[in-house]
N, C-alpha and C positions, 0 to 999 in steps of 0.2 A: 402439462398443458392446463388441464383444469384449476390446479393449484396455481396457476400464473395468472388465470382469466381472475380467481378470487382475489387473489392479491392485489390486483391492479383496480379491481372493485372497491374492498373494503381496506387497503392500505394496511395488511397485514403482514408488513415485511418482517418486523421483528419476531415474529412467530412462524407462520410457515414457512419463507424463504429462507431464514436463516438455519432452517434445519435439513435443506436440501443439499444431498452431498452429490448429487449427479442431477443436470438440465438435460432435456432433449432439444434438438434444433428450433422444434416448434414453439416451444415455450419461452426460450430465449427469444425467440422473433416477437411474442407477444409483449415481452417485458422492453424490449426495445421500444415498441411504438407506444409505449404508456407516456400520457402526456400530462401526468399529476404535478411533474416537478420535484415529485419526493426521491429521494436516494435509494439504490439497491443494495440490501444487505445479502448477499449471499456468501457468509463467510464460511459456511461449511462446504462450500463445492471443492470436491477432491480433483476434478479435471474438467477441461473446458475445450470443447472440439473449435476449430477454425471457424467453423460458420455460426456458432453460439457466440462466440467471441464477435464477430463482425456485426450480429444482430445486438448486443449488448453496447458494443462501440457507438450504436445510433441512438442510444438512450438519452434524453434530455433532461433527466433528473439531477438533483443536487447531489452528487456523489457515487459512486460504485466500490463496493467493498468485496473483495476477493481475498482473503487473507488466509485461506486454507490450500490457495493452488500452489504447489509446488514446482511445477513446471509450467513452461509458456512458450508456446512455438513462437517462430519470428513473426508469422502470420497472424497469430492472435496478438502479439504484443502491437503490431502494424494498427490493427482495430482499435483495440482498447485506447492506443495512443492518440487517437482520433475523438475519443468520447468529448462532447462539447458542453454536457451538462455542468460542468462546474463542480464546485464542491472538491471532494476529494476523491483521489484515484489510490485506493490502498490495496497493496499486494505485498504484504508483509510476510507471506508463507515463502515467497522466491528465494532460494540460496544463491542462484547465481544467474546471469544473463549473458547472451550474446551480444557481439558487439551489433549486429542487424536490430536485435530486440532493446538494446539500451538506444540507439538512435531513436527508434520509432518512440520509446516510452518518453524520450527528452522532449518529443514535441507535445507532452500534454499541455493545454493551456489552462485548465482549471485552477482549484486554490493550492492544491497541493498534492504532489506524488509522493506516495509512502513506501519505502522498502527497508524496513526496519531490520529483517532476517537477512539481509544480504552479505553474504561472506566469502563469496567467490567471483572476482571479477578481474579481468586480465586489464592490463593499462590500456589497451585501444576501445575496451568496452566503458573502461572509466572516463576516458577523454569524450567519448560519444555522450556519455550521461552530464557529463559536464556543461553540454550546451545547453541545458532545458534553462527557460526564460522564467517559468514561476519558481515556485518554493518547492523544497524536496526532502524529505526527512529519511535520513541515512545515520547508522551508527559507523561512525570511522574507525572505531576500535576493532569493528568485526571484520573489517577489510583487509586483505593484503595491503602492507605497508605502501607500494609503490603506488597502487589504485588510490588509496586514501590520500598520499601527498597529491595526486593528479586533481582529484576532488576539493582537495581543501585551498590549493592554489588558484584553482580557476575559479571558485567559487566566495572564499573570503573576498571581502567581509561584508557580504551580503548574508542575514542568517537564514540560508536555505538548508545548510550542512548541520545535523545534529550529532554532538559528541556525547559519549557516555564513560563516567568513570566507572571503572570494574572495583566493587567493593566487596572484600572477602569477609563477610559477614552474615550473621541470620537475625541480629539483634539491630534494632531501630533505634539508637540512643538518641538524647537531645541534639548532640553536636551532629550526627548524622541528618537529622530532621531539620537543623539550620542550614546544613549545607544544600541540603534538597530545595528547601525554601527560596533559598538565593540564587540557583540556578537559572540560566536563561536557555539552556538546551534540555533536551530530552532525557529524562530518566523515570524510573519506575520503582514501585514499593511492594510490588506483589512476590518479591522472593523471601522477605522478612517474617520470619516465623514469629517475632515476639516483639515487644515495643516497651520501651521504658515508662513510667508514670510522669515522668519530667516532659 
């Protein structure tokens, strides 16, 4: 709670808050009342109570980042889906979503809902998630084929679903760099261990 007070006063979210692996309900309530407009970077949190999620869902800042969460209750998803601060709602650690959670997160009205690690999604959950009106960051190649097809068919041609080509190499060649630069979808370079001079 004291760290939460300090971060609101000094906006030290990139240091103190990002190191927190657990948050109590009182601290979450304080952060939820923050009126600075700044995003909350809580990317080290490993778990989130329903009460804490309800408080964070009331946060008015420009984004909410919770990338280390691997599980999210339906109640917590309902609260986070109501986040009105704008910016990104980033939940890149989640591997699966229930239908109820998908319905709730599809109501997110900020700039973008990010679910990059999602790889276990039922067809019903995919159908629910496809109702989102804003942007969404997904890697379709990670999803079950039927779920990926539902999302692709429902959301194309709008640029809300991201696809990733799997490249089996650890060397970033000039050819691959050109392909990366030309892409309009999400990709990353962190897996490469060496790079050619060209």
